[in-house]
C-alpha positions in Angstrom: 26.9 36.3 34.5 27.4 36.9 30.8 26.2 34.2 28.5 29.0 32.1 27.0 27.8 30.1 24.0 30.8 27.8 24.4 29.1 26.5 27.6 26.2 25.2 25.6 26.1 21.4 25.2 24.3 20.2 22.1 23.4 16.5 21.5 22.2 15.3 18.1 20.7 11.9 18.7 20.3 10.5 15.2 22.6 12.1 12.6 22.2 9.1 10.2 18.8 10.4 9.4 20.2 13.5 7.7 23.5 12.0 6.3 27.0 13.5 6.2 26.5 17.2 5.5 28.9 20.1 6.0 26.1 22.0 7.9 26.7 19.6 10.8 30.1 21.3 11.4 28.4 24.6 11.9 26.8 23.4 15.0 30.2 23.4 16.7 30.2 27.2 16.6 27.6 27.1 19.5 29.5 25.0 21.9 30.3 21.4 22.7 28.4 19.1 20.3 28.1 15.3 20.5 26.9 13.5 17.4 25.2 10.1 17.7 24.5 8.2 14.5 21.6 6.4 16.0 19.9 6.3 19.4 17.4 3.8 20.8 14.8 5.1 23.1 16.4 3.2 26.0 19.7 5.1 25.4 18.2 8.6 25.0 18.0 9.7 28.7 21.6 8.9 29.4 22.8 10.6 26.2 21.1 13.9 26.8 21.3 14.1 30.6 23.5 17.2 30.6 22.4 18.7 27.3 21.0 22.2 27.0 19.9 21.6 23.4 19.0 18.3 21.7 18.4 17.7 18.1 16.3 14.7 17.1 14.6 13.4 14.0 12.7 10.3 15.1 13.9 9.6 18.6 11.0 9.8 21.1 11.4 12.4 23.7 8.6 11.8 26.2 7.9 12.9 29.8 10.2 10.3 31.3 13.2 11.5 29.3 12.4 15.2 29.7 12.1 14.9 33.5 15.5 13.3 33.7 17.1 16.1 31.7 17.5 19.1 34.1 19.6 21.2 31.8 17.4 20.9 28.7 16.1 24.2 27.3 15.6 23.6 23.6 14.5 20.7 21.5 15.1 21.0 17.7 13.1 18.5 15.7 14.9 17.8 12.4 11.6 17.2 10.7 8.2 18.8 10.4 6.2 16.3 12.5 6.6 16.6 16.3 4.5 13.6 17.3 7.7 12.1 18.9 7.9 14.9 21.4 5.7 15.3 24.6 4.8 18.9 23.8 2.7 19.3 26.9 5.5 18.2 29.2 8.0 20.5 27.3 5.7 23.4 27.7 5.2 22.6 31.4 9.0 22.6 31.9 9.4 25.8 29.8 11.4 23.9 27.1 11.2 25.4 23.7 10.4 23.0 20.9 11.1 24.0 17.3 10.6 22.0 14.1 11.5 22.5 10.4 8.9 23.6 7.8 8.7 23.6 4.1 12.2 22.2 3.5 11.0 19.1 1.6 8.2 20.4 -0.6 10.1 20.2 -3.9 11.8 17.0 -2.9 8.6 15.1 -2.2 6.8 16.5 -5.3 9.8 15.4 -7.4 9.8 11.8 -6.1 6.0 11.6 -6.4 6.3 12.3 -10.1 9.3 10.0 -10.4 7.1 7.2 -9.1 4.3 8.2 -11.4 6.6 8.3 -14.4 8.2 5.0 -13.5 4.7 3.3 -13.3 3.4 4.9 -16.5 6.5 4.4 -18.5 7.6 1.0 -17.1 11.1 2.4 -16.7 12.3 -0.4 -14.5 11.0 -3.1 -16.8 12.5 -1.6 -20.0 15.8 -0.9 -18.3 16.0 -4.6 -17.3 14.9 -5.6 -20.8 17.9 -3.8 -22.4 20.4 -4.9 -19.8 19.3 -8.5 -20.0 20.4 -8.7 -23.7 17.0 -9.3 -25.0 16.9 -6.0 -26.8 20.2 -6.8 -28.5 18.8 -10.0 -29.8 15.5 -8.5 -30.9 14.4 -8.0 -34.5 12.9 -4.5 -34.2 14.2 -1.2 -32.9 11.7 -0.9 -30.0 9.6 -3.0 -27.6 5.8 -2.5 -27.1 5.1 -5.3 -24.6 4.2 -2.8 -21.9 1.8 0.1 -22.7 3.2 3.5 -22.0 0.5 5.9 -20.8 0.7 9.7 -21.0 -0.2 12.0 -18.1 -1.7 14.6 -20.5 -5.5 14.4 -20.5 -5.7 12.4 -17.3 -7.2 13.4 -13.9 -4.9 13.5 -10.9 -6.7 13.5 -7.6 -4.7 14.9 -4.7 -5.5 14.0 -1.1 -4.0 16.8 1.1 -3.6 20.0 -0.8 -1.1 21.6 1.5 2.3 23.0 0.3 3.4 19.7 -1.1 0.0 18.8 -2.6 -0.1 22.2 -4.3 3.4 21.7 -5.8 2.3 18.3 -7.1 -0.8 20.0 -8.6 1.3 22.7 -10.3 3.5 20.0 -11.9 0.5 18.0 -13.0 -0.9 21.0 -14.8 2.4 21.4 -16.7 2.0 17.8 -17.9 -1.5 18.6 -19.1 -3.5 16.8 -16.4 -6.7 18.0 -14.8 -6.4 18.3 -11.0 -9.0 17.7 -8.3 -8.5 17.4 -4.6 -10.1 16.2 -1.4 -9.6 17.8 2.0 -10.1 15.4 4.9 -10.6 18.3 7.3 -12.9 20.2 4.9 -11.0 23.4 5.8 -8.9 23.7 2.6 -10.7 25.7 0.0 -8.2 26.3 -2.7 -9.9 28.1 -5.6 -7.2 27.1 -8.1 -8.4 23.5 -8.2 -11.8 21.8 -7.9 -12.6 20.4 -4.5 -14.5 17.1 -4.5 -15.8 14.5 -2.2 -13.6 11.5 -1.5 -16.1 9.3 -3.4 -15.8 11.5 -6.5 -12.0 11.6 -6.3 -11.8 7.8 -6.0 -14.1 7.1 -8.9 -12.8 9.7 -11.4 -9.1 10.0 -10.8 -6.6 8.2 -13.1 -3.8 8.9 -10.5 -4.3 9.5 -6.8 -1.5 11.1 -5.0 -1.6 11.3 -1.2 0.1 14.2 0.7 -2.0 14.4 3.9 -0.8 14.1 7.5 -1.8 11.1 9.6 -4.5 12.0 12.1 -7.9 10.8 13.2 -9.4 12.0 9.9 -7.0 10.3 7.6 -6.0 7.0 9.4 -7.2 4.1 7.3 -8.8 6.6 4.9 -8.2 4.5 1.8 -9.1 0.9 2.8 -10.2 -2.0 0.7 -13.7 -0.6 0.2 -12.3 2.7 -1.1 -9.7 1.0 -3.3 -12.6 -0.9 -4.9 -14.2 2.4 -5.9 -11.2 3.4 -8.0 -10.7 2.8 -11.7 -9.2 -0.6 -12.6 -6.6 1.4 -14.6 -5.8 3.8 -11.7 -2.5 4.4 -9.9 -2.1 5.1 -6.2 0.8 7.1 -4.9 1.4 7.5 -1.2 4.2 9.9 -0.2 2.2 11.3 2.7 2.1 9.0 5.7 1.9 5.3 6.4 -1.4 4.4 8.0 -3.5 6.3 5.5 -3.7 3.3 3.3 -3.8 0.0 5.2 -1.1 -2.2 3.7 -3.1 -5.5 4.0 -6.0 -3.9 2.1 -3.7 -2.5 -0.6 -1.9 -5.8 -1.1 -5.3 -7.5 -1.5 -6.5 -4.9 -4.0 -3.4 -5.3 -6.1 -3.7 -9.1 -6.1 -7.4 -8.8 -7.1 -6.6 -6.2 -9.8 -8.9 -3.6 -8.3 -6.3 -1.0 -9.3 -3.5 -1.1 -11.9 -0.5 -0.3 -9.7 0.8 1.6 -6.7 3.9 3.3 -5.4 4.5 3.6 -1.7 7.2 5.6 0.1 5.8 5.6 3.7 4.6 2.7 5.9 2.7 1.9 9.1 6.0 0.6 10.6 9.4 1.9 9.4 11.6 0.1 8.5 9.0 -2.4 7.3 9.1 -5.9 8.7 9.8 -8.8 6.3 6.2 -9.9 6.9 4.8 -6.8 5.3 2.1 -7.9 2.8 3.3 -5.4 0.2 6.5 -7.5 -0.1 4.4 -10.6 -0.9 1.9 -9.6 -3.6 1.5 -12.0 -6.5 2.9 -9.6 -9.1 5.7 -7.4 -7.7 5.8 -5.3 -10.8 2.4 -3.8 -9.8 4.1 -1.9 -6.9 7.1 0.3 -6.4 8.4 0.5 -2.8 10.9 3.1 -1.7 12.3 3.5 1.9 10.8 6.9 3.0 13.1 8.9 0.8 10.7 11.5 -0.8 11.8 14.2 1.7 15.5 13.5 1.5 16.9 15.4 -1.5 20.4 16.8 -0.8 19.1 20.3 -1.0 16.2 19.5 1.3 18.4 18.1 4.0 20.7 21.1 3.8 17.7 23.4 4.2 16.5 21.3 7.1 19.8 21.7 9.0 19.9 25.4 8.1 16.6 25.8 9.9 17.9 23.9 12.9 20.9 26.1 13.0 18.6 29.2 12.8 16.6 28.0 15.8 19.8 27.6 17.8 20.9 31.1 16.8 17.6 32.5 17.9 17.8 30.7 21.2 21.4 32.0 21.7 20.3 35.5 21.0 17.5 35.4 23.5 19.6 33.7 26.1 22.2 36.5 26.3 
């Protein structure tokens, strides 16, 4: 029987993770599409029971769900990480699993420097100062109560020199910084930048920017002991993965002034609970917290969906 794409049933389990984009409408070209803004794990099996293709960002698709989805042939992960998919079971059932790659490199690098610049220039503080009326009632044209520090001449240490880490390094060079890096696996040997031990990176960097995956080599990599080896004037940026920097240790280090400040976009648990110690540090101005948004520039999300659409097109082509 000839393949009819209109027979395909596609289920997108968590469209709220990509927002309202016109690219979503393109999925309708392939058949019946059901969009769910959000899906709890307990709801997933019932929602995808008759689906041939599912799209998920963060919904866990484990063996239990796969085995109750007899029509399932393709899983598109609307992200790079596939740790929410039981890949062994999918392979066993001959279900193709595709992820997206490289779509957020510039987005993550941009936010990383947005965080760095906010910390070094105290943008939030000075914005509040002007809006409060204090500037209007002041006697001089400026305010020097918070020191602004230049990136030029500083050392930026990057943990994880993959595509994103390399983009951060390129931007750092434009600002006039020196770049060093640490490879947790030891396999990265980029000749453009100086590879160092973790100890040297911690002790010599003015800014440390984390862009590594979370695995057995990086989990709890930068704990209290390691934070204590950093410069008292250093900044820590984590736009990599939660779990690389234990949050209790970071909160303690900030409270004890072991480092100057930090900016965090990723967390051990997302969304973070109200009990998260980073929400309770003594001086909240020492930390910037953003809700896992580094990846999410408009253009990045559009590219993400274009890759998903491409995977479905390839599946359709090979199913004819």
